[in-house]
C-alpha positions as CSV (number, residue, x, y, z in Angstrom):
1,X,-27.9,-128.2,-116.3
2,X,-28.4,-130.9,-113.7
3,X,-30.5,-133.9,-114.8
4,X,-33.6,-134.6,-112.7
5,X,-33.2,-137.4,-110.3
6,X,-35.4,-140.4,-111.0
7,X,-37.1,-141.3,-107.7
8,X,-38.1,-144.7,-108.9
9,X,-34.4,-145.7,-109.4
10,X,-33.6,-144.8,-105.8
11,X,-36.7,-146.6,-104.6
12,X,-35.8,-149.9,-106.3
13,X,-32.1,-149.6,-105.2
14,X,-33.1,-149.4,-101.5
15,X,-33.0,-152.6,-99.3
16,X,-36.8,-152.4,-99.0
17,X,-39.3,-153.2,-100.3
18,X,-38.1,-156.8,-100.7
19,X,-41.2,-158.5,-102.2
20,X,-41.6,-156.1,-105.1
21,X,-38.1,-157.0,-106.4
22,X,-38.7,-160.8,-106.4
23,X,-41.4,-163.5,-106.4
24,X,-43.1,-163.4,-102.9
25,X,-43.8,-167.1,-103.2
26,X,-40.2,-168.0,-102.7
27,X,-40.1,-166.3,-99.3
28,X,-40.1,-168.5,-96.2
29,X,-42.8,-167.9,-93.6
30,X,-40.1,-166.4,-91.3
31,X,-39.0,-163.9,-94.0
32,X,-42.6,-162.9,-94.7
33,X,-43.2,-162.3,-91.0
34,X,-40.0,-160.2,-90.8
35,X,-41.3,-158.0,-93.6
36,X,-44.8,-157.5,-92.0
37,X,-43.9,-156.8,-88.4
38,X,-40.5,-155.3,-88.1
39,X,-38.0,-155.2,-90.9
40,X,-34.6,-155.9,-89.5
41,X,-35.3,-154.6,-86.0
42,X,-37.3,-157.6,-84.9
43,X,-35.0,-160.3,-83.4
44,X,-34.9,-163.7,-85.1
45,X,-35.9,-165.3,-81.8
46,X,-39.2,-163.4,-81.9
47,X,-39.9,-164.6,-85.4
48,X,-39.1,-168.2,-84.4
49,X,-41.5,-167.9,-81.5
50,X,-44.3,-166.7,-83.7
51,X,-43.7,-169.6,-86.2
52,X,-43.7,-172.2,-83.3
53,X,-46.8,-170.7,-81.7
54,X,-48.8,-171.0,-84.9
55,X,-47.2,-174.4,-85.9
56,X,-46.4,-172.9,-89.3
57,X,-50.1,-172.0,-90.0
58,X,-50.1,-168.2,-89.8
59,X,-53.9,-168.0,-89.5
60,X,-53.6,-169.5,-86.0
61,X,-51.9,-166.3,-84.8
62,X,-55.2,-164.5,-84.6
63,X,-56.2,-166.8,-81.8
64,X,-53.3,-165.8,-79.6
65,X,-53.8,-163.5,-76.6
66,X,-52.5,-159.9,-76.5
67,X,-50.4,-161.0,-73.6
68,X,-48.5,-163.4,-75.8
69,X,-47.5,-160.6,-78.2
70,X,-46.7,-158.3,-75.3
71,X,-44.4,-160.9,-73.8
72,X,-42.5,-161.0,-77.1
73,X,-42.0,-157.2,-76.8
74,X,-43.8,-156.5,-80.0
75,X,-45.3,-153.1,-80.6
76,X,-49.1,-152.8,-81.0
77,X,-48.7,-151.4,-84.5
78,X,-46.6,-154.4,-85.5
79,X,-49.2,-156.8,-84.2
80,X,-52.0,-154.8,-85.9
81,X,-50.2,-155.1,-89.3
82,X,-49.7,-158.8,-88.8
83,X,-53.4,-159.5,-87.9
84,X,-54.5,-157.2,-90.8
85,X,-52.4,-159.2,-93.2
86,X,-53.9,-162.5,-91.9
87,X,-57.4,-161.2,-92.2
88,X,-56.8,-159.9,-95.8
89,X,-55.5,-163.2,-96.9
90,X,-58.5,-164.9,-95.4
91,X,-61.2,-162.7,-97.1
92,X,-63.0,-164.2,-100.1
93,X,-62.1,-163.0,-103.7
94,X,-65.3,-161.7,-105.3
95,X,-66.5,-158.7,-107.1
96,X,-68.8,-156.4,-105.2
97,X,-71.6,-157.1,-107.6
98,X,-71.3,-160.8,-107.2
99,X,-70.8,-160.6,-103.5
100,X,-73.9,-158.5,-102.9
101,X,-76.5,-160.9,-104.1
102,X,-77.2,-164.3,-102.5
103,X,-79.2,-166.8,-104.6
104,X,-78.1,-170.0,-102.9
105,X,-76.7,-171.6,-99.8
106,X,-73.3,-171.8,-101.7
107,X,-73.3,-168.1,-102.2
108,X,-73.9,-167.5,-98.5
109,X,-71.2,-169.9,-97.5
110,X,-68.6,-168.3,-99.8
111,X,-69.4,-164.9,-98.3
112,X,-69.3,-165.8,-94.7
113,X,-66.7,-168.6,-94.5
114,X,-63.8,-166.3,-94.0
115,X,-65.4,-164.8,-90.9
116,X,-65.8,-168.2,-89.3
117,X,-62.9,-170.3,-90.6
118,X,-60.2,-171.6,-88.3
119,X,-62.1,-170.6,-85.1
120,X,-61.7,-172.7,-82.0
121,X,-64.9,-171.4,-80.5
122,X,-68.5,-171.1,-81.8
123,X,-69.9,-167.8,-83.2
124,X,-73.4,-167.0,-84.4
125,X,-73.8,-164.5,-87.3
126,X,-76.7,-163.1,-89.3
127,X,-76.6,-162.2,-93.0
128,X,-79.1,-159.4,-93.5
129,X,-80.8,-158.8,-96.9
130,X,-83.3,-156.6,-98.6
131,X,-86.2,-157.8,-100.8
132,X,-83.9,-158.4,-103.8
133,X,-81.7,-160.7,-101.7
134,X,-78.9,-158.2,-101.7
135,X,-76.7,-158.3,-98.7
136,X,-77.1,-155.3,-96.5
137,X,-74.8,-156.3,-93.6
138,X,-73.2,-159.3,-91.8
139,X,-73.4,-159.0,-88.0
140,X,-72.0,-161.2,-85.2
141,X,-74.6,-161.8,-82.5
142,X,-72.7,-164.0,-80.1
143,X,-69.4,-165.7,-79.4
144,X,-69.1,-168.6,-77.1
145,X,-67.0,-171.7,-76.2
146,X,-65.9,-174.8,-78.0
147,X,-69.3,-176.6,-77.8
148,X,-71.8,-173.8,-78.1
149,X,-72.8,-170.1,-78.0
150,X,-75.8,-168.5,-76.4
151,X,-78.1,-166.8,-78.9
152,X,-80.7,-164.3,-77.6
153,X,-83.6,-164.2,-80.1
154,X,-84.5,-160.6,-79.0
155,X,-81.0,-159.4,-79.9
156,X,-81.2,-161.2,-83.3
157,X,-84.4,-159.4,-84.3
158,X,-83.4,-156.1,-82.8
159,X,-80.5,-156.1,-85.2
160,X,-82.7,-157.2,-88.1
161,X,-85.2,-154.5,-87.4
162,X,-82.4,-151.9,-87.0
163,X,-81.3,-152.7,-90.6
164,X,-84.9,-152.9,-91.9
165,X,-84.3,-156.5,-93.1
166,X,-86.6,-158.2,-95.4
167,X,-84.9,-161.5,-95.1
168,X,-82.0,-163.1,-93.3
169,X,-79.7,-166.1,-93.2
170,X,-78.4,-167.4,-89.9
171,X,-74.9,-168.9,-89.7
172,X,-72.9,-170.5,-86.9
173,X,-69.8,-172.7,-86.9
174,X,-69.0,-176.1,-85.4
175,X,-65.2,-176.0,-84.5
176,X,-65.3,-179.9,-84.3
177,X,-66.1,-180.0,-88.1
178,X,-69.2,-182.1,-87.4
179,X,-71.9,-180.4,-89.4
180,X,-74.9,-182.4,-88.2
181,X,-77.3,-180.0,-86.4
182,X,-77.8,-180.7,-82.7
183,X,-81.3,-180.7,-81.1
184,X,-80.5,-177.3,-79.7
185,X,-79.7,-176.0,-83.3
186,X,-83.0,-177.3,-84.5
187,X,-84.9,-175.8,-81.6
188,X,-83.2,-172.4,-82.1
189,X,-84.1,-172.5,-85.8
190,X,-87.7,-173.3,-85.0
191,X,-87.8,-170.3,-82.6
192,X,-86.2,-167.9,-85.0
193,X,-88.3,-168.9,-88.0
194,X,-91.5,-168.5,-86.1
195,X,-90.4,-165.1,-84.8
196,X,-89.5,-164.0,-88.3
197,X,-93.0,-164.9,-89.5
198,X,-94.5,-162.7,-86.8
199,X,-92.3,-159.8,-87.8
200,X,-92.7,-160.4,-91.6
201,X,-88.9,-161.2,-91.9
202,X,-88.3,-164.2,-94.1
203,X,-85.6,-166.6,-92.7
204,X,-84.1,-168.1,-95.9
205,X,-81.6,-170.5,-94.3
206,X,-79.5,-171.5,-91.3
207,X,-76.0,-172.6,-92.2
208,X,-73.7,-174.7,-90.0
209,X,-70.2,-174.2,-91.3
210,X,-66.7,-175.7,-90.9
211,X,-63.6,-174.5,-92.7
212,X,-64.4,-176.3,-96.0
213,X,-68.0,-177.4,-95.9
214,X,-71.5,-176.5,-94.6
215,X,-74.9,-177.8,-93.7
216,X,-78.0,-175.9,-95.0
217,X,-81.3,-176.2,-93.2
218,X,-83.0,-175.0,-96.4
219,X,-81.3,-177.5,-98.7
220,X,-82.1,-180.3,-96.3
221,X,-85.8,-179.3,-96.0
222,X,-85.3,-178.5,-92.3
223,X,-86.8,-175.0,-92.6
224,X,-90.2,-176.6,-93.6
225,X,-90.1,-178.5,-90.4
226,X,-89.2,-175.4,-88.5
227,X,-92.3,-173.6,-89.8
C-alpha cells in the first residue's frame, strides 16, 4: 500500500515561498521587491531602478506615475501587488473596536495618518461619525498641489448628509511639515463650523497633519473662535 504524500513537505521543499522559511527581516530591499513583483523573472536592473527611484524608501514608490512602471516593462498585476504591499505596511495596527470610536484628537490622528503620510501634495479628508462618536466612514474630498487644495463646502456637507452624519472631523495635511494653520485654513474652518451648526452636524475638530505630528483646532481652542 502506497503511503499518502504529505503536501506540506513538497511545499516547503520548493524554492518559493522564501520568506516563510527564514526571517523576513534579514532580506534586503531588493530581495523583498523581487518576491513581491516577479520572482526570478524580473530583471535585476528593474529592481535596481525601483530602489533608486524611491531612494531606498519603498513608500515613495506610490508617488511614481504609471508611465514610470510601464517604461520598466512591469505588468499591471505586479505593480498592483507592489502598491498593495506598501499600503498594507502603512495602515495603522488597531482592533476594529478600538479603531471605530474616536474620543480625542490623538485617536483621530492615529486613524487617519496612514492615509496622509508621505504625500507630496495636500489632501482634505472628512471623518464621519454617528452620535456615539463611532467612525462611519473616511472620505477624501479634494486633492491639490504642494501648497494647497480647494475645498468646496457644498461637497463636504453633501457627503456628510449622504452618510447621515451626526458629527465630523476635518483633516488635511501640510507636506512641508509646518503645522501652523494658515489664514485660509482658519477661514475654511469658520465656514464649515457655521454650516455644520445650520445643518445640526457637530464639527468636533479640524486636524492639520504631517507624517509624525498634528495640530488640533479643538485642542488649541480654535473651534471656539470659529463659532
